[in-house]
N, C-alpha and C positions, 0 to 999 in steps of 0.2 A: 504493500500500500504506500509506504513512504517513498520507495523508488519511483512508483508511478506518479506520485504528486510532484516529485523532483523533476521528472521529465516534462510534466505538464507545465511547471513553473518556468523551466528553461525554454520551452516552446513559446510561452507567453512573452518572455523578454525578447526572444528572437523576432517574433512577430511585431512587437512594439518597436524594436530598432528598425525593422524594415519599413514600417509606416513613417517613423520619424525621418528616416533617410530620404524618403520620397518627397518630403516637404522641404523645398528649397529655402523658403524664408526661415524655417526653423533651423536648418543647418547653418545658414548665414549667421543667425542670432547665436547659435551654439559656438560658432567660430569666434564671435566677438567676446562671448563670456570666457571661452578658453584663453583668448588673448589677454584679457584682464587678469585671469588667474595666474598666467605665466608672469605678467608684470609684478603681481603681488608676491609671487614666489621669489623672483629676482630681487625685489626690494627687501623682503624679509631676510634674504641671504647676504645682503649688503653689496650685491653686485650692481644695483641700480638705485639711483636717488639717495645714495649714502651720504652725499654732501649737501643735502637740501638746506641745511642750516647755515651754510657758508654765505657770506655777504658778497656775492659775485658781481652784483650790479649796483648802480646808484639807487637811491630811494625812489621808488615808483618809476623805475626805468620802463619806458614804453616798449611794446612789441616791436620786433625788427621790421615788420612790414609797415609800421607807421613811421619809422625813422626816429632819430633822437629828438627830444623835446627842444624847442627853439632856445629856451633859457639855459639848456645844458652847455651850449657853446659860447654863451655870452661872456664877455670879459667883465670883471668886477671893477666897480668904480670907487668903492669904499674899502678901507683896510679891513674892517670887520667882515664885510661880505667876501673879501678875497680869501679869508681864512677858512671859509666854509665851502664844502663841495658844491658844484653847480646845482645839483638836484635839490639840495637843501635850501638854497636861496630861492628856488622856484616854489617853495611851500610856505606861503604866508600864514597858514593856519597853525603853525607850530612855533610859538614864541621862543622856545628853547633850542631851536634847530641850530642856530649859530654857536651857542655855547656847547652843545653836544658835539658839534663838528670840531670845534677847537680842542675839546677834551680828547676826542678820538685821535686827533693828529698827534697828541703827545704820547700815545701808546706805541708799542714796538711795531705794530703793523699799520701805523698811520700812513706810511707811504703807499701801502697796498690799498688802503681805503680810498685814496685819491685816484688809484688806477683802475677802479671798478668800471665795468662796461656801462656805457650809456644806453644801450639797447640789449634786449635778450629775446630769444625766439618768441616767447609769449609774455614778455614783460617780467617785472619784479614787484614785490610787495614793498611795504614801507621800509623794511629792514634790508632790502636788496636781495632777498631770497628768490631764486629762480622759480617761476610759477609752474613750469613744466615738471621739475623735480618735486616741487611741493604737492602738485596734484597726484603724482604717482605715489608719493609717500602717504598722502591722505587716503588714497584708494586702498592701501594696505590696511589701514586702521578700519575704515568703513566696511570693507568686504570681509575682513576677519571677524569683526563684530557681527555682521549679518549672518555669516556661515555658522559660527560657533553658537550664537544665540538661537538660531533656527534649529540646530542639532539638539540643543538643550530643551527647547520647547517641544519639539517632536518626540524626543525621548520621554519626557515627562508625560506628554499627552498620550503616547502609545502605552506606556506602563499603566497609567490611570484608566485608560479606556479598556485595556485588556482585563484588568482586575474587575472593573465594574461590569463589563459585558459578560465575562465568563462566570463569575461567582454570583452576581445578582444580589438580591436581598439587601441586607443592611450595608454591605460594601457598596452596592450600586447607589443606595440612598445617600450615603455619605459623600460620594464623589459628585452626585447630582446636586447636592446642596452647595458644595464648593463651586461647582460650575455656575450655578445660579448667582452666587455672590459675586464672582468675578465678571460675569457677563452683564450684571445689573448696572455696572459702572462703565461709562464710555472708556474705550481702551486708552485713548490719549490721556485722559484724566487719571486713569489708573497708573499709567507709566510715570506721569509727572508726580503723582503722590508718592510712589515708591522711591523715585529719584530724590524727592525732597526729604524723605525719611532717612535715606542712606546718604549721609553728608559727605562721605569720601567720594572722590572722583577717580576715574580710571577706566581702562578698557574692561577689566574684570567686573567692575560695578555695573557698567552698561550691559554687559552680557547677562549678568544675573537679573537686572531689571527687566530686560526684554524676554529672557527665557522664562522667568517666573510669572510673567503676565501674559505670555502668548501661547500657553499650552492648551487653552480651551478649545480652539478650532480643531487641532488634531485629536483631542480627547473625544469630542462629539462624534467625529467620523469613525474613529477606531472602536469606540463603544458599539456603534451600530454594526460594524463589520463583525465584531466578536459575538454579538447577540445572534447574528445571522449564521455564522459558521459553527458555533459550538454544538448545534444540533445536527450537523451533517454527518454522513456515513463515515468519512475518514476519521473524524474526531471520536465518534462512537467506537470505531474499531480500535483506536489508540487507547481508549478507556478499557476496552475488553482485554487488551494484552497487558494492562497494568501500568500504563504510562502515567507519570505524575501530572498534577495540574499544571505545573510550570513547564513541563515538557510539551504538554498538549497546547499550551498558549503560545510558546515561542519556538518550538521545533516543528509543530504541525500547522497551527493556524496562521502564525505571523508570516511565513513565506508566501502564503496565498493572499495576504492583505498588505504586503510590503509596498506594493505600487501606490496605495493610498498614502502611506507615510512619505514616500518619495515625492509625490506631487505636492503634498503639504509642505515638505521641506523647501522645494523650489519656490513656492508661493511666499512662504514666510521670510525667505532670504531677502526678497524684494521689499517686503514690508518693514523688515528690521533695518535694512540699510537706510530707508527713508526715516524711520524712527530715530536712528542714531544721528542723522543730520539735524532733525528737529531738536533733539536733546542738546546737541553741541551748539546749535544756533541760539538756544535759549539759555545757555550757560550751565546746563546740568550734565554735560557730556564729558569729553576728554579734558584732562587737566592742562595747565600751561606747560609748554614744551613738547606736547604731543599734537600732531597735526592730523586732521581728518577733513573730509569735505564739509562737514558741519561747521567746524572752527574756521575754515576758509570763508564760508558764506557769512559767518559772524563778523570777521574782519572786513569783508567786502562791503558791508552795509555802510561803514564809515568812509570807505574809500570812494564810494559813489558820490559823496558830497564834494569830493575834489575832482570828480570827472575821471577817476581811475577805474575802469570797468573790467579790466582783463582778468583779475583774480575771480570775480563773480562769473564771468563767462567761462573760464576754464573749469571751475568746480561744478557749475551747473550743467555744462555740456558733458563732462565726464560722467556725472551721476545720471543724467538723462539717457545717455548711450547705454550704460550698463543696465539700468533699471528696465529700459525698453527691451533690450535683448533678453534679459532674464525673464521678463514677463512673457515674451513670445515663446521662449523655450518651455516655460511652465505650462502655457496653454497647449502647445504642441504635444508635450509629454502627457498631459491629461487626456488628450484625444487618442494618442497612440496606445495608452494603457487601458482605454475603455473597452471592455469585452463586447459591448454592443456594436462597436464599429467593425465592419467586415473588411477584410483586406489581406 
């Protein structure tokens, strides 16, 4: 019986891959997602964007396709202005710019500070960090948070759904009560409430916040699947040969409902990436010294007042590209694993 179900499950995944491969848009989206995952792996290994904190450009260096700012090449007329870097003189909104520039010039790398590039491929932020490298490093944080938090939420939801659906009775009533409590509060308010309670900031904190508040969706679906499968012949046969309850739940039933968990995982990754961006944008996310797409958008809101739009464009475009591709993959995967679809 177990060998037969294993062959059936292998055939289901083979058929699903055939359906997914026939969808050109889904394969293109999958290639985009795979490309982002490769960038994240290279960034985590220190092979890419390792020097994103280096001040390689002048403050608010514009993108190369726009050319250097006109004031960047202007000659100074006052001694105080001559002591400051050109890009600092162009920022009238910072009254301490000249003093900070003079202090920076006294440091050992003061000569290097004056040799910073006036343009970068996609511009620089206030501190002269390369926006391209910053976006890649921010992708590492946002994508890792989305993936790990989604795995935690799906794991908790699958475990709770398996227990509630298989055992029923008081176990089911307990998890249904917890589910009702969590779903009675809007998800974004629940996330912000937990974030306010957990005063510490960090990637691990964000993962816990999202994982502990996002398990309800997988739980609801997995509970329904376990209620449906526990009365089927192959489970009854496992009971007849003396298989334990845990073996029946996770060695016999789970392989036949794993596609539901996989689809939920792909959907939650998208939602959690957006949630991390919202948390970081509101100041509940990553701490100082850690960059994410949300922290970049938080910085960009002040830069827009100065007409510096490139950090906002880079973070928003990167997030939109990944979220759109992941959403297309999730939809295609859900259709490919639907047993009602013929193909």
